[in-house]
Steps between C-alpha positions, in 0.01 A plus 500: 500500500147381436524234770616763750206724409259210544648421843459864609139503374425174687663629818301827473183291475596300808587810706140628527396156623777512764405850603134401521590202719718719721223760537242239589735352762558845646124561516445168668764560769412857581185607685193530281450833328173571684680484834852617431456801280326779681220669303541863414494730804195682372297180484579307815611576848871438556711494819754754371496714188800456270639839593494406871704182465865488591721422208760227567798625304706230333761473227367267227761253382474293177419197715220681683345631179506165315415272793169566677604257777819692585510603868748785566761439774429623853545867566484684835381810319207310349414346836474857634272598213273202572503565876174657633185286430610227746543745785157655434362146510682420823313783682190272513711268721562794737157662527347570847291183484819292458675689778206423731528130407874518574466659843222262609698197375804621702300584814300174505736248331837651581776406256339170401331618176802668340560196280143529369547871431806415292332227295180702460715775347657246262151386395401865449808550281404206279151642444639847425755362250215330317318833492815659352518222243149566379553874474835489316432211261157625382542876530166514682421496870289242680177699513515562123567133429209395722275740301586304188513153655166486682142560391339831601318376812814327640707803421271726699502257793877494497515880479254537791700256713827675420347836593368360829847365587655835416246690711564267796878543473468875448285547814767318707777708344321832547412419864862400559620834367235682713618314811862604424393864453314479835816363668731763352256781594484382861129421455414854391362384165210252518483199281265654243739796455784257431282330239435831322873584504582154356237550229711781367758247381282459194600853386865438598492186284364693202758776549789254505365295211518812277878505555544141375513146634854528635417796724204305643723196560757724677233617742406142580864419552527777758191366682639144503833624634312697768317179608822300497691749711208551748444134569874420492545773766229331710671165445832646622333668801320188622787258431308176425674167560719410199499128594115489525472695171723250317315197642169659409607538135668156463281272714132462407277511806123526520288469816125467537481844659675672210310355204296814455811715491664259255197521269519880526873503405435301183175675418652844512758420234275462193317826441252463209546855370877462510488216246318729254727794584834331433397375153428865412803665664748297291363660186650831604815384309494494121542130405421348159297187574584369147872468586534192718850593610389841625204351684722243670753770587220706667375189690852445627542854629155518649562169680815633662333832591188340642703253707707782651185705571333214682816425692486858632129460580577171686765673708260782594228249599762305694601813695136569598430138602812462710457835678156398623615144572773638725276749675160327537522124448366329810363818651142599590489760224585245226139418409378861513769665284399643164580778257314761704672445836835352385684834524375564852606150616844556347535829681399343832739210454811682371444858614619819327873524447670733257233444243183339649416163350135612473595759237733262316208257474277782387738607222541146370122445509434827320750407223331160467148647486584780256694281259240226498206741450677655195563154349137423575397802288736374230355146510145639495568676174636196328223273629220733397657596167594140415174321580265777375721647224425856621675782322498762776744771595740392773377748755139380448599135543710578807210697652254216439723226633598713804136584574413128505722458807501844664118540539455172696821565690383840621174339624705225675734760658207704639309201629802314653713800598502422873469122499813290462301179523266605223797583273648155569169332404485712191851398408404133528207552265724680252750214512217263422386723212846482341540127569178434308640670190832313477377217261370764258848637449705177521286279277480736200877563536590132499249427223648766269867434577448132411342573155724478194261707289535782755863463605663334197846363578483664843228268623614343825617141494316207657720485815465874575129474418458222763696700758299819431168321529617330820598831650169658388300208644697524828430874526130453415463215753668699778281796436201264484590388846510863614155557349357190658641583841371856476149414386461220760573749772314797356196367313195482727138449414328260259423759227854635488636142505283404202612811308870411567438142379335620179777754446770233561341269243499775233856591595628148459306457174667806352846376603427161337386685185822702481716192542301281258464768229871557476584130516807615682520251786806281438487124518553373853551153634139508628351595164713241314394226741139617470507487119654148515216381723236652272658339194522167681130526597407585142685200354 
């Protein structure tokens, strides 16, 4: 009896040690407390209040309670509950700026760049899945994590760059909506009136948000379906060549005359504000970041949902590209076609019919513009709140972020109302503005998703890290080419040239700082070989 008592006492002494070891292991594998556990709502800005989040109902089994790593089996009902954020994210792949890139690629390059559109969408999916991973694993969105990761001066620079990118995208989206309104009103409403009408989406957004996240997601679903049906109708009307379409997707082709369009196709895929947006949207579902199994389950469902959403966006972009490839490739109008005159060219080419193609184009363009401007308002709230930790009422934040874009857009609409050429030049400058910002979204994302102290066990592995950095480098280089090509053709005068050179030096220096500070660049064959040479020299 005494020996049994002693054994029980000894085992009870050992148990606390085992529990302590288990707790320490759990803390090591899970994201650090400073990142994963959100501070109280009354102290810090959060993407969604607890009462706003969608509860993922589940039946706890003994296995799921005892084992933090337990991942529940697949459920269609759960997939439906997780469906929403990916489709909101996909709207950035369908905004008026992207549609203009699609129609120009089709008109100038024909079907030859469809393979690039497909692989660019795949690259975009990879970046967005990393954004999801950061948001779900840490319980914080990218702007909040940047606020904690970088010193004050760098944080403000990143915030300023993100706001610039958002303003550039928003101007394109609002102008696209205004053009659609002008088309659907038979030219009765001028461009500036369309801008003012589009600005009202801020209040529609606030109205819908009061009824919950699912209602807002349902409205976006309707807009995406509207786009899909409109552009699919155009695709059916124009009857593009199925054989040329298949060859364009499967056979890579790139000519010297289509390099600019190819760069545009890739450059349009990565939208800086969209990277910030997606990491925040996934927090609309209530997920405990301390339960590894639940986090992995959420990542699995979000991966499926995002993949389906971007497949839909790819099909819509494909419809637009092939319609203009069939109608205008090799024609005199090919080099002059843009968002402003595309509807008129379509009408002249294909005529009226039961439902004139001009109005079908206008409806699709309006759905694209309205949906993307609302997501722009959404992204602006997360970016401002996350970087600056502002505790403002939602209507105040929405009004501020909307004003940032609407005021310059109204000025643009009044100045360029009658000039198609001027609007095209403006669009080029706005594309450049967004291209400049891409490293300041990608580098912080890849730095954070590679850090164990931030991500815990959900830190990406070395192979995925290399792939992600390769994709990011490819996107940055391609956009760098676009910038170089643009500035070589546009920059004139010694003083302006010196200013651009000084600005470029500061720009590159900040990129180097972001990469070196995070220490996130993976080992490459080049860096390994370089280190061997240095060690050989030293010895």
